[in-house]
DRENPA-3360 file (N, C-alpha, C; in nm, 2 decimals, always signed):
BEGIN
1 = XXXXXXXX = +0.09/-0.10/+0.00/+0.02/+0.00/+0.01/+0.08/+0.11/+0.01 ~ +0.05/+0.22/-0.09/+0.14/+0.33/-0.12/+0.05/+0.44/+0.00 ~ +0.15/+0.51/+0.07/+0.10/+0.59/+0.17/+0.16/+0.75/+0.13 ~ +0.08/+0.83/+0.07/+0.13/+0.99/+0.05/+0.12/+1.04/+0.17 ~ +0.24/+1.16/+0.18/+0.22/+1.21/+0.30/+0.35/+1.33/+0.28 ~ +0.34/+1.46/+0.35/+0.42/+1.56/+0.38/+0.54/+1.52/+0.48 ~ +0.64/+1.56/+0.51/+0.72/+1.56/+0.61/+0.84/+1.68/+0.60 ~ +0.88/+1.70/+0.71/+0.96/+1.82/+0.71/+1.12/+1.82/+0.66;
9 = XXXXXXXX = +1.16/+1.91/+0.64/+1.31/+1.91/+0.59/+1.36/+2.06/+0.60 ~ +1.40/+2.07/+0.73/+1.41/+2.23/+0.79/+1.27/+2.31/+0.79 ~ +1.30/+2.42/+0.70/+1.16/+2.49/+0.72/+1.09/+2.45/+0.57 ~ +1.12/+2.35/+0.49/+1.05/+2.31/+0.37/+0.96/+2.20/+0.41 ~ +0.86/+2.18/+0.32/+0.77/+2.05/+0.32/+0.81/+1.97/+0.23 ~ +0.83/+1.83/+0.23/+0.84/+1.77/+0.09/+0.74/+1.66/+0.10 ~ +0.71/+1.63/-0.01/+0.61/+1.51/-0.06/+0.65/+1.41/-0.09 ~ +0.62/+1.30/-0.03/+0.68/+1.16/-0.02/+0.59/+1.06/-0.06;
17 = XXXXXXXX = +0.61/+0.93/-0.10/+0.49/+0.83/-0.11/+0.59/+0.70/-0.06 ~ +0.55/+0.66/+0.04/+0.61/+0.52/+0.14/+0.53/+0.39/+0.09 ~ +0.62/+0.32/+0.07/+0.56/+0.20/-0.01/+0.60/+0.07/+0.10 ~ +0.53/+0.02/+0.17/+0.58/-0.10/+0.26/+0.58/-0.22/+0.20 ~ +0.66/-0.30/+0.25/+0.69/-0.43/+0.19/+0.56/-0.49/+0.15 ~ +0.56/-0.58/+0.05/+0.45/-0.66/-0.01/+0.44/-0.80/+0.01 ~ +0.56/-0.85/+0.09/+0.57/-0.98/+0.09/+0.68/-0.99/+0.23 ~ +0.72/-1.10/+0.29/+0.80/-1.07/+0.42/+0.90/-0.98/+0.43;
25 = XXXXXXXX = +0.90/-0.90/+0.50/+1.00/-0.77/+0.53/+1.14/-0.83/+0.53 ~ +1.22/-0.77/+0.45/+1.37/-0.77/+0.46/+1.45/-0.72/+0.56 ~ +1.38/-0.60/+0.62/+1.45/-0.52/+0.71/+1.52/-0.39/+0.63 ~ +1.53/-0.40/+0.48/+1.60/-0.30/+0.39/+1.50/-0.20/+0.36 ~ +1.53/-0.09/+0.41/+1.47/+0.05/+0.32/+1.55/+0.12/+0.20 ~ +1.46/+0.13/+0.08/+1.55/+0.15/-0.01/+1.48/+0.33/-0.04 ~ +1.56/+0.43/-0.05/+1.52/+0.56/-0.04/+1.57/+0.59/-0.22 ~ +1.44/+0.61/-0.29/+1.44/+0.64/-0.43/+1.46/+0.79/-0.46;
33 = XXXXXXXX = +1.55/+0.84/-0.52/+1.60/+0.97/-0.55/+1.57/+1.00/-0.71 ~ +1.48/+1.06/-0.73/+1.44/+1.08/-0.85/+1.54/+1.17/-0.94 ~ +1.56/+1.18/-1.08/+1.61/+1.26/-1.15/+1.54/+1.41/-1.16 ~ +1.57/+1.52/-1.22/+1.53/+1.64/-1.21/+1.48/+1.67/-1.34 ~ +1.39/+1.76/-1.38/+1.36/+1.85/-1.51/+1.29/+1.74/-1.59 ~ +1.31/+1.76/-1.72/+1.25/+1.67/-1.82/+1.27/+1.53/-1.77 ~ +1.37/+1.48/-1.71/+1.38/+1.36/-1.68/+1.31/+1.28/-1.57 ~ +1.24/+1.39/-1.50/+1.17/+1.34/-1.37/+1.06/+1.30/-1.43;
41 = XXXXXXXX = +0.98/+1.36/-1.54/+0.85/+1.34/-1.60/+0.89/+1.23/-1.69 ~ +0.99/+1.20/-1.78/+1.02/+1.09/-1.87/+1.04/+0.97/-1.78 ~ +1.07/+0.95/-1.66/+1.11/+0.83/-1.60/+1.04/+0.81/-1.47 ~ +0.96/+0.88/-1.48/+0.88/+0.87/-1.34/+0.79/+0.74/-1.34 ~ +0.76/+0.69/-1.46/+0.65/+0.57/-1.46/+0.80/+0.44/-1.41 ~ +0.91/+0.45/-1.47/+1.01/+0.37/-1.44/+1.03/+0.36/-1.31 ~ +1.05/+0.47/-1.25/+1.08/+0.48/-1.07/+0.95/+0.44/-1.02 ~ +0.83/+0.45/-1.05/+0.71/+0.37/-0.98/+0.75/+0.23/-1.01;
49 = XXXXXXXX = +0.76/+0.17/-1.11/+0.76/+0.01/-1.14/+0.88/-0.03/-1.04 ~ +0.98/+0.06/-1.04/+1.09/-0.01/-0.95/+1.05/-0.01/-0.81 ~ +0.96/+0.08/-0.78/+0.92/+0.09/-0.62/+0.83/-0.03/-0.60 ~ +0.77/-0.05/-0.71/+0.66/-0.19/-0.69/+0.74/-0.31/-0.68 ~ +0.84/-0.33/-0.74/+0.93/-0.45/-0.74/+1.02/-0.46/-0.67 ~ +1.07/-0.35/-0.61/+1.12/-0.36/-0.46/+1.06/-0.40/-0.34 ~ +0.92/-0.35/-0.35/+0.85/-0.40/-0.25/+0.79/-0.54/-0.24 ~ +0.78/-0.58/-0.37/+0.73/-0.73/-0.39/+0.85/-0.83/-0.33;
57 = XXXXXXXX = +0.97/-0.76/-0.36/+1.08/-0.84/-0.27/+1.10/-0.82/-0.16 ~ +1.02/-0.75/-0.08/+1.03/-0.75/+0.06/+1.11/-0.63/+0.10 ~ +1.12/-0.53/+0.05/+1.17/-0.39/+0.09/+1.10/-0.27/+0.11 ~ +1.11/-0.21/+0.19/+1.04/-0.08/+0.20/+1.10/+0.04/+0.12 ~ +1.00/+0.11/+0.09/+1.06/+0.22/-0.01/+0.97/+0.34/+0.00 ~ +1.08/+0.45/+0.00/+1.01/+0.58/+0.01/+1.08/+0.66/-0.11 ~ +1.00/+0.72/-0.21/+1.06/+0.79/-0.31/+0.98/+0.97/-0.28 ~ +1.03/+1.04/-0.31/+1.00/+1.21/-0.28/+1.03/+1.29/-0.38;
65 = XXXXXXXX = +0.97/+1.42/-0.35/+1.01/+1.52/-0.45/+1.10/+1.62/-0.37 ~ +1.19/+1.67/-0.44/+1.30/+1.75/-0.36/+1.21/+1.91/-0.38 ~ +1.24/+1.99/-0.27/+1.20/+2.11/-0.28/+1.21/+2.18/-0.39 ~ +1.09/+2.25/-0.42/+1.07/+2.35/-0.56/+1.04/+2.23/-0.68 ~ +1.01/+2.10/-0.65/+1.00/+2.03/-0.77/+0.88/+1.94/-0.72 ~ +0.82/+1.88/-0.82/+0.70/+1.78/-0.81/+0.59/+1.84/-0.69 ~ +0.54/+1.79/-0.60/+0.41/+1.83/-0.53/+0.50/+1.89/-0.38 ~ +0.63/+1.91/-0.39/+0.71/+1.95/-0.27/+0.68/+2.11/-0.25;
73 = XXXXXXXX = +0.72/+2.18/-0.13/+0.71/+2.33/-0.15/+0.81/+2.40/-0.20 ~ +0.80/+2.49/-0.26/+0.86/+2.60/-0.31/+0.88/+2.58/-0.45 ~ +0.95/+2.67/-0.53/+0.94/+2.67/-0.68/+1.08/+2.63/-0.75 ~ +1.08/+2.59/-0.86/+1.22/+2.54/-0.92/+1.31/+2.68/-0.91 ~ +1.27/+2.79/-0.95/+1.34/+2.89/-0.98/+1.42/+2.91/-0.85 ~ +1.39/+2.88/-0.73/+1.45/+2.92/-0.61/+1.53/+2.79/-0.55 ~ +1.53/+2.67/-0.61/+1.61/+2.55/-0.61/+1.75/+2.56/-0.61 ~ +1.81/+2.50/-0.50/+1.97/+2.49/-0.50/+2.03/+2.33/-0.48;
81 = XXXXXXXX = +2.12/+2.29/-0.51/+2.18/+2.18/-0.48/+2.19/+2.15/-0.34 ~ +2.24/+2.24/-0.26/+2.28/+2.22/-0.14/+2.14/+2.19/-0.05 ~ +2.01/+2.27/-0.10/+1.92/+2.22/-0.03/+1.85/+2.10/-0.05 ~ +1.86/+2.06/-0.20/+1.83/+1.89/-0.23/+1.93/+1.82/-0.16 ~ +2.05/+1.84/-0.12/+2.11/+1.74/-0.05/+2.03/+1.73/+0.08 ~ +2.02/+1.85/+0.16/+1.95/+1.83/+0.29/+1.82/+1.74/+0.25 ~ +1.75/+1.78/+0.17/+1.61/+1.69/+0.13/+1.67/+1.54/+0.14 ~ +1.76/+1.51/+0.07/+1.79/+1.33/+0.08/+1.81/+1.30/+0.22;
89 = XXXXXXXX = +1.88/+1.39/+0.30/+1.90/+1.35/+0.43/+1.79/+1.35/+0.54 ~ +1.70/+1.44/+0.48/+1.56/+1.43/+0.57/+1.48/+1.31/+0.53 ~ +1.47/+1.29/+0.41/+1.40/+1.17/+0.34/+1.46/+1.03/+0.40 ~ +1.61/+1.02/+0.42/+1.65/+0.92/+0.49/+1.61/+0.88/+0.62 ~ +1.60/+1.00/+0.70/+1.55/+0.97/+0.83/+1.42/+0.95/+0.83 ~ +1.34/+1.02/+0.75/+1.18/+0.96/+0.74/+1.16/+0.81/+0.70 ~ +1.23/+0.76/+0.60/+1.25/+0.59/+0.55/+1.29/+0.52/+0.66 ~ +1.40/+0.57/+0.76/+1.45/+0.50/+0.89/+1.35/+0.48/+0.99;
97 = XXXXXXXX = +1.26/+0.57/+1.00/+1.17/+0.59/+1.10/+1.04/+0.48/+1.05 ~ +1.05/+0.43/+0.93/+0.91/+0.33/+0.88/+0.93/+0.18/+0.95 ~ +0.84/+0.15/+1.00/+0.83/+0.02/+1.08/+0.89/-0.08/+1.01 ~ +0.98/-0.18/+1.08/+1.07/-0.25/+1.03/+1.18/-0.23/+0.96 ~ +1.21/-0.11/+0.92/+1.33/-0.10/+0.88/+1.48/-0.07/+0.96 ~ +1.55/-0.15/+0.89/+1.68/-0.18/+1.02/+1.80/-0.12/+0.94 ~ +1.79/-0.10/+0.81/+1.93/-0.07/+0.74/+1.85/+0.03/+0.63 ~ +1.93/+0.10/+0.59/+1.88/+0.23/+0.48/+2.01/+0.22/+0.36;
105 = XXXXXXXX = +1.94/+0.19/+0.24/+2.01/+0.21/+0.13/+1.95/+0.32/+0.04 ~ +2.02/+0.38/-0.06/+1.96/+0.46/-0.16/+2.00/+0.44/-0.31 ~ +1.90/+0.45/-0.37/+1.90/+0.44/-0.52/+1.85/+0.57/-0.60 ~ +1.93/+0.62/-0.67/+1.92/+0.77/-0.76/+1.96/+0.75/-0.90 ~ +1.87/+0.80/-0.96/+1.92/+0.79/-1.09/+1.95/+0.95/-1.14 ~ +2.05/+0.96/-1.22/+2.11/+1.07/-1.29/+2.13/+1.16/-1.15 ~ +2.09/+1.29/-1.17/+2.11/+1.38/-1.06/+2.07/+1.31/-0.93 ~ +1.95/+1.24/-0.93/+1.91/+1.16/-0.79/+2.03/+1.09/-0.71;
113 = XXXXXXXX = +2.09/+1.03/-0.82/+2.23/+0.93/-0.77/+2.33/+1.03/-0.71 ~ +2.32/+1.14/-0.77/+2.45/+1.22/-0.73/+2.41/+1.30/-0.62 ~ +2.29/+1.32/-0.58/+2.23/+1.39/-0.44/+2.22/+1.28/-0.35 ~ +2.21/+1.18/-0.36/+2.22/+1.06/-0.27/+2.38/+1.04/-0.21 ~ +2.48/+1.03/-0.33/+2.61/+1.02/-0.31/+2.65/+1.15/-0.23 ~ +2.62/+1.28/-0.25/+2.67/+1.39/-0.17/+2.63/+1.40/-0.01 ~ +2.48/+1.35/-0.01/+2.42/+1.34/+0.12/+2.50/+1.22/+0.19 ~ +2.58/+1.11/+0.13/+2.63/+1.02/+0.19/+2.76/+1.07/+0.25;
121 = XXXXXXXX = +2.81/+1.16/+0.14/+2.96/+1.23/+0.18/+2.93/+1.30/+0.27 ~ +2.84/+1.38/+0.31/+2.82/+1.48/+0.41/+2.78/+1.43/+0.57 ~ +2.76/+1.27/+0.54/+2.71/+1.22/+0.69/+2.60/+1.15/+0.72 ~ +2.51/+1.15/+0.62/+2.38/+1.06/+0.61/+2.43/+0.90/+0.57 ~ +2.37/+0.83/+0.69/+2.42/+0.70/+0.71/+2.35/+0.61/+0.63 ~ +2.42/+0.59/+0.50/+2.36/+0.48/+0.40/+2.43/+0.36/+0.41 ~ +2.36/+0.25/+0.42/+2.47/+0.11/+0.40/+2.50/+0.08/+0.28 ~ +2.44/+0.11/+0.18/+2.49/+0.13/+0.04/+2.42/+0.22/-0.06;
129 = XXXXXXXX = +2.48/+0.22/-0.18/+2.42/+0.31/-0.27/+2.41/+0.23/-0.42 ~ +2.28/+0.27/-0.49/+2.28/+0.22/-0.60/+2.26/+0.35/-0.73 ~ +2.39/+0.35/-0.79/+2.39/+0.47/-0.87/+2.38/+0.45/-1.01 ~ +2.26/+0.50/-1.05/+2.21/+0.46/-1.18/+2.23/+0.58/-1.29 ~ +2.35/+0.56/-1.37/+2.38/+0.69/-1.43/+2.39/+0.80/-1.35 ~ +2.44/+0.81/-1.24/+2.48/+0.93/-1.17/+2.55/+1.04/-1.22 ~ +2.52/+1.17/-1.22/+2.59/+1.25/-1.28/+2.73/+1.26/-1.20 ~ +2.84/+1.28/-1.23/+2.97/+1.30/-1.17/+3.04/+1.40/-1.24;
137 = XXXXXXXX = +3.01/+1.47/-1.38/+3.07/+1.57/-1.41/+2.96/+1.67/-1.43 ~ +2.93/+1.79/-1.35/+2.82/+1.86/-1.37/+2.84/+1.92/-1.50 ~ +2.93/+1.98/-1.56/+2.97/+2.06/-1.66/+2.90/+1.98/-1.80 ~ +2.96/+1.87/-1.81/+2.92/+1.78/-1.93/+2.76/+1.75/-1.90 ~ +2.72/+1.75/-1.79/+2.54/+1.73/-1.74/+2.50/+1.85/-1.82 ~ +2.52/+1.94/-1.79/+2.42/+2.08/-1.82/+2.46/+2.13/-1.95 ~ +2.60/+2.06/-2.01/+2.60/+2.06/-2.16/+2.50/+2.00/-2.25 ~ +2.48/+1.88/-2.19/+2.39/+1.77/-2.25/+2.25/+1.81/-2.24;
145 = XXXXXXXX = +2.21/+1.90/-2.14/+2.06/+1.93/-2.14/+2.05/+2.04/-2.24 ~ +2.16/+2.13/-2.26/+2.13/+2.23/-2.35/+2.12/+2.19/-2.49 ~ +2.21/+2.07/-2.51/+2.19/+2.02/-2.64/+2.05/+1.95/-2.66 ~ +2.04/+1.90/-2.56/+1.88/+1.82/-2.57/+1.76/+1.92/-2.59 ~ +1.79/+2.02/-2.51/+1.66/+2.17/-2.53/+1.68/+2.19/-2.69 ~ +1.80/+2.21/-2.75/+1.81/+2.24/-2.87/+1.76/+2.16/-2.96 ~ +1.80/+2.05/-2.95/+1.72/+1.92/-3.05/+1.56/+1.93/-3.04 ~ +1.52/+1.95/-2.88/+1.38/+1.94/-2.87/+1.30/+2.06/-2.97;
153 = XXXXXXXX = +1.33/+2.20/-2.96/+1.32/+2.28/-3.04/+1.30/+2.25/-3.17 ~ +1.37/+2.20/-3.22/+1.37/+2.14/-3.38/+1.25/+2.08/-3.39 ~ +1.22/+1.96/-3.31/+1.14/+1.86/-3.32/+1.00/+1.86/-3.27 ~ +0.97/+1.96/-3.18/+0.87/+1.98/-3.10/+0.74/+2.05/-3.20 ~ +0.64/+2.05/-3.14/+0.54/+2.15/-3.22/+0.50/+2.26/-3.13 ~ +0.58/+2.26/-3.03/+0.56/+2.41/-2.93/+0.69/+2.44/-2.94 ~ +0.69/+2.58/-2.99/+0.82/+2.64/-2.98/+0.82/+2.75/-2.84 ~ +0.91/+2.74/-2.76/+0.94/+2.82/-2.66/+0.96/+2.97/-2.71;
161 = XXXXXXXX = +0.91/+3.05/-2.62/+0.92/+3.19/-2.62/+1.04/+3.28/-2.54 ~ +1.15/+3.30/-2.58/+1.27/+3.34/-2.49/+1.18/+3.46/-2.42 ~ +1.12/+3.55/-2.47/+1.08/+3.68/-2.41/+0.99/+3.63/-2.29 ~ +0.94/+3.54/-2.28/+0.85/+3.53/-2.15/+0.95/+3.46/-2.04 ~ +1.06/+3.41/-2.06/+1.13/+3.35/-1.95/+1.20/+3.48/-1.85 ~ +1.18/+3.47/-1.74/+1.20/+3.57/-1.66/+1.37/+3.59/-1.65 ~ +1.42/+3.70/-1.61/+1.58/+3.72/-1.59/+1.63/+3.64/-1.50 ~ +1.75/+3.60/-1.56/+1.83/+3.48/-1.45/+1.78/+3.36/-1.46;
169 = XXXXXXXX = +1.66/+3.29/-1.57/+1.64/+3.19/-1.56/+1.64/+3.15/-1.69 ~ +1.66/+3.01/-1.73/+1.71/+2.95/-1.83/+1.61/+2.83/-1.86 ~ +1.51/+2.82/-1.94/+1.44/+2.73/-2.00/+1.50/+2.63/-2.05 ~ +1.49/+2.49/-2.00/+1.54/+2.38/-2.05/+1.45/+2.26/-2.06 ~ +1.38/+2.25/-2.17/+1.29/+2.13/-2.21/+1.18/+2.14/-2.11 ~ +1.12/+2.30/-2.11/+1.02/+2.31/-2.05/+1.01/+2.32/-1.90 ~ +1.16/+2.33/-1.85/+1.16/+2.35/-1.70/+1.24/+2.51/-1.69 ~ +1.21/+2.58/-1.59/+1.28/+2.71/-1.55/+1.41/+2.66/-1.44;
177 = XXXXXXXX = +1.53/+2.65/-1.51/+1.63/+2.65/-1.44/+1.69/+2.79/-1.39 ~ +1.69/+2.80/-1.27/+1.78/+2.95/-1.22/+1.90/+2.94/-1.27 ~ +1.98/+3.06/-1.32/+2.11/+3.05/-1.32/+2.20/+2.99/-1.23 ~ +2.16/+3.05/-1.10/+2.21/+3.02/-0.99/+2.23/+2.84/-0.95 ~ +2.10/+2.76/-0.97/+2.09/+2.64/-0.99/+2.19/+2.55/-1.09 ~ +2.17/+2.62/-1.21/+2.28/+2.57/-1.33/+2.41/+2.58/-1.28 ~ +2.44/+2.69/-1.20/+2.60/+2.68/-1.17/+2.61/+2.61/-1.06 ~ +2.54/+2.58/-0.98/+2.54/+2.45/-0.88/+2.55/+2.31/-0.93;
185 = XXXXXXXX = +2.47/+2.29/-1.05/+2.51/+2.16/-1.14/+2.63/+2.17/-1.21 ~ +2.66/+2.27/-1.27/+2.79/+2.25/-1.34/+2.92/+2.27/-1.24 ~ +2.89/+2.28/-1.12/+3.01/+2.27/-1.03/+3.03/+2.11/-0.97 ~ +2.92/+2.04/-1.00/+2.94/+1.90/-0.95/+3.06/+1.83/-1.00 ~ +3.16/+1.77/-0.91/+3.25/+1.69/-0.96/+3.31/+1.62/-0.82 ~ +3.23/+1.49/-0.91/+3.29/+1.35/-0.80/+3.44/+1.36/-0.78 ~ +3.53/+1.41/-0.85/+3.66/+1.41/-0.81/+3.69/+1.46/-0.68 ~ +3.60/+1.56/-0.64/+3.62/+1.65/-0.52/+3.59/+1.59/-0.40;
193 = XXXXXXXX = +3.52/+1.49/-0.41/+3.45/+1.43/-0.30/+3.58/+1.37/-0.22 ~ +3.58/+1.43/-0.09/+3.67/+1.40/+0.02/+3.65/+1.27/+0.12 ~ +3.51/+1.22/+0.10/+3.48/+1.12/+0.19/+3.39/+1.00/+0.13 ~ +3.40/+0.89/+0.19/+3.31/+0.77/+0.12/+3.17/+0.82/+0.14 ~ +3.07/+0.80/+0.05/+2.93/+0.81/+0.10/+2.88/+0.70/+0.13 ~ +2.93/+0.61/+0.13/+2.86/+0.46/+0.16/+2.98/+0.34/+0.17 ~ +2.97/+0.23/+0.26/+3.06/+0.14/+0.24/+3.06/+0.07/+0.10 ~ +2.96/+0.04/+0.03/+2.96/-0.03/-0.11/+2.83/+0.04/-0.18;
201 = XXXXXXXX = +2.88/+0.04/-0.33/+2.78/+0.12/-0.43/+2.83/+0.04/-0.56 ~ +2.68/+0.02/-0.62/+2.65/-0.05/-0.74/+2.66/+0.09/-0.83 ~ +2.73/+0.07/-0.95/+2.70/+0.17/-1.06/+2.62/+0.10/-1.16 ~ +2.49/+0.15/-1.19/+2.44/+0.09/-1.31/+2.45/+0.19/-1.42 ~ +2.52/+0.14/-1.55/+2.55/+0.23/-1.64/+2.50/+0.19/-1.76 ~ +2.39/+0.27/-1.80/+2.27/+0.25/-1.90/+2.28/+0.33/-2.03 ~ +2.37/+0.48/-2.00/+2.38/+0.59/-2.07/+2.51/+0.58/-2.14 ~ +2.49/+0.56/-2.27/+2.62/+0.54/-2.34/+2.72/+0.67/-2.36;
209 = XXXXXXXX = +2.64/+0.78/-2.32/+2.72/+0.90/-2.33/+2.76/+0.97/-2.18 ~ +2.73/+0.86/-2.10/+2.77/+0.91/-1.96/+2.84/+0.81/-1.88 ~ +2.96/+0.78/-1.92/+3.02/+0.64/-1.85/+3.04/+0.66/-1.70 ~ +3.06/+0.57/-1.64/+3.05/+0.58/-1.50/+3.19/+0.54/-1.45 ~ +3.29/+0.48/-1.51/+3.42/+0.46/-1.49/+3.48/+0.55/-1.40 ~ +3.48/+0.68/-1.42/+3.56/+0.79/-1.35/+3.49/+0.78/-1.20 ~ +3.34/+0.76/-1.22/+3.30/+0.79/-1.06/+3.33/+0.65/-0.99 ~ +3.35/+0.54/-1.07/+3.40/+0.43/-0.98/+3.53/+0.43/-0.94;
217 = XXXXXXXX = +3.63/+0.49/-1.00/+3.73/+0.51/-0.95/+3.78/+0.60/-0.83 ~ +3.67/+0.70/-0.86/+3.69/+0.80/-0.74/+3.64/+0.72/-0.59 ~ +3.54/+0.68/-0.62/+3.45/+0.58/-0.50/+3.56/+0.48/-0.46 ~ +3.63/+0.41/-0.52/+3.74/+0.32/-0.49/+3.84/+0.38/-0.40 ~ +3.90/+0.51/-0.49/+4.00/+0.59/-0.39/+3.95/+0.63/-0.25 ~ +3.83/+0.63/-0.22/+3.79/+0.69/-0.10/+3.76/+0.57/+0.02 ~ +3.76/+0.46/-0.06/+3.72/+0.36/+0.03/+3.58/+0.25/+0.00 ~ +3.51/+0.31/-0.07/+3.39/+0.24/-0.13/+3.41/+0.16/-0.21;
225 = XXXXXXXX = +3.34/+0.02/-0.17/+3.36/-0.10/-0.24/+3.25/-0.08/-0.36 ~ +3.31/-0.03/-0.46/+3.23/+0.02/-0.61/+3.24/-0.07/-0.73 ~ +3.12/-0.13/-0.75/+3.10/-0.22/-0.85/+3.03/-0.18/-1.01 ~ +3.09/-0.17/-1.07/+3.03/-0.12/-1.21/+2.94/-0.23/-1.28 ~ +2.82/-0.21/-1.33/+2.73/-0.30/-1.42/+2.71/-0.23/-1.54 ~ +2.75/-0.25/-1.63/+2.70/-0.20/-1.78/+2.55/-0.27/-1.79 ~ +2.45/-0.18/-1.84/+2.31/-0.25/-1.87/+2.29/-0.15/-1.97 ~ +2.33/-0.19/-2.10/+2.31/-0.09/-2.23/+2.15/-0.04/-2.24;
233 = XXXXXXXX = +2.12/+0.07/-2.25/+1.99/+0.09/-2.29/+1.99/+0.22/-2.38 ~ +2.03/+0.19/-2.49/+2.05/+0.32/-2.58/+1.91/+0.39/-2.59 ~ +1.79/+0.32/-2.64/+1.65/+0.36/-2.69/+1.59/+0.42/-2.55 ~ +1.65/+0.37/-2.44/+1.57/+0.44/-2.32/+1.61/+0.59/-2.32 ~ +1.73/+0.63/-2.36/+1.76/+0.79/-2.35/+1.74/+0.87/-2.47 ~ +1.67/+0.80/-2.56/+1.62/+0.89/-2.69/+1.54/+0.95/-2.65 ~ +1.51/+1.10/-2.66/+1.41/+1.18/-2.63/+1.28/+1.19/-2.72 ~ +1.18/+1.17/-2.65/+1.07/+1.15/-2.75/+0.96/+1.27/-2.68;
241 = XXXXXXXX = +0.88/+1.32/-2.78/+0.78/+1.42/-2.73/+0.67/+1.38/-2.66 ~ +0.62/+1.22/-2.68/+0.52/+1.15/-2.64/+0.57/+1.09/-2.50 ~ +0.57/+1.14/-2.38/+0.60/+1.06/-2.27/+0.54/+0.93/-2.27 ~ +0.42/+0.92/-2.32/+0.38/+0.77/-2.30/+0.44/+0.67/-2.40 ~ +0.51/+0.71/-2.50/+0.61/+0.63/-2.55/+0.74/+0.58/-2.48 ~ +0.77/+0.66/-2.38/+0.91/+0.63/-2.30/+0.91/+0.47/-2.25 ~ +1.01/+0.42/-2.27/+1.03/+0.27/-2.26/+1.05/+0.23/-2.10 ~ +1.01/+0.15/-2.04/+1.05/+0.07/-1.90/+1.15/+0.01/-1.92;
249 = XXXXXXXX = +1.27/+0.03/-1.87/+1.41/-0.03/-1.87/+1.41/-0.15/-1.77 ~ +1.33/-0.28/-1.85/+1.34/-0.39/-1.75/+1.48/-0.43/-1.73 ~ +1.54/-0.41/-1.80/+1.69/-0.48/-1.76/+1.75/-0.42/-1.63 ~ +1.74/-0.29/-1.64/+1.80/-0.22/-1.53/+1.71/-0.23/-1.41 ~ +1.60/-0.21/-1.40/+1.52/-0.25/-1.28/+1.53/-0.38/-1.23 ~ +1.56/-0.48/-1.30/+1.59/-0.63/-1.27/+1.73/-0.61/-1.19 ~ +1.83/-0.53/-1.25/+1.96/-0.53/-1.19/+1.96/-0.46/-1.07 ~ +1.87/-0.37/-1.06/+1.86/-0.28/-0.92/+1.79/-0.37/-0.84;
257 = XXXXXXXX = +1.68/-0.45/-0.87/+1.62/-0.54/-0.75/+1.72/-0.65/-0.71 ~ +1.80/-0.69/-0.81/+1.89/-0.78/-0.78/+1.99/-0.74/-0.66 ~ +2.03/-0.57/-0.69/+2.12/-0.55/-0.59/+2.06/-0.54/-0.46 ~ +1.94/-0.50/-0.46/+1.88/-0.49/-0.30/+1.87/-0.63/-0.26 ~ +1.82/-0.75/-0.34/+1.81/-0.85/-0.27/+1.97/-0.90/-0.20 ~ +2.08/-0.84/-0.28/+2.22/-0.90/-0.22/+2.22/-0.84/-0.10 ~ +2.18/-0.69/-0.08/+2.20/-0.64/+0.07/+2.13/-0.70/+0.15 ~ +1.99/-0.75/+0.11/+1.91/-0.82/+0.23/+1.96/-0.96/+0.26;
265 = X = +2.06/-1.02/+0.18/+2.07/-1.15/+0.20/+2.17/-1.19/+0.32;
% end
C-alpha cells in the first residue's frame, strides 16, 4: 500500500510516497531519488515500477520530491543543490523511521544518484548506494541538457518564447532553471569528494554518453567497494515528445532489484 504524506526538511515541506513491503519484510529500506527536470517526467513511470518491484521483493521504499519540484513546497526557480542534498538527508531519516526498517540504502537516477552520493559524503548514514547513471561531471551534464533543449526545439510542435522567460532563468525542455541552480549543477565534480558516501555502491551504467568508470575510480579511492554494472539501454535515453512512449527499462530494474536482494541476504 502506498502512503502519500508530507514531511519536514528544515523549513521546507517535502511530498513523499512510502511503500511498505508486499511480502515478508527484509528489514531493508530503499530511498528512491528522482532525476530532475524533463528526466523526472520521462522516467517517473520507471521509478514507480521500480518501487513496486522492490516492495514485492520485501523491501520498504520511499520516493519523494525535492523542494521546488513535484508536489513539494517551493519553486524550481529558487531551488539549489545544497538544499536538495539536505532534502535527501531528511528523507533518509523519514525512511529509517518506517516500521521494520533496520538498514537504509539509496538508489538514485542521474542527478538523484548524485544527490544521494553527496548526502552520504556529508554524513547521511547509508548502508549502500545504487547509482543509476549518476551525474559525476556537472559541466558535461548541463551541456547535455542544453543540447537536448536545442534538439527538442527542432522537433517539437511547441516553440518556446524566450521573451517570456524571467531574467536569471533559463528554460530547458520546459523547465525553468535559475542561473544559480545551473551554476550549482555545473560545479558537481565527483573527483572533489573527500569522504566515502557509503561502504559499498553499485553503479548501473545504461547511458552510453555518460560513462561511470571515472566515478567508480573515485569511489574506490575513497574506500567504497564500487562495482560497475553495464546495462546498455540506448533507446531508453532517446528523447521523445510523447511521454507515453518512453520505455520501461526492464533490464535495469531487474539489476537494481538484484542489488537490493544482495544487500538483504
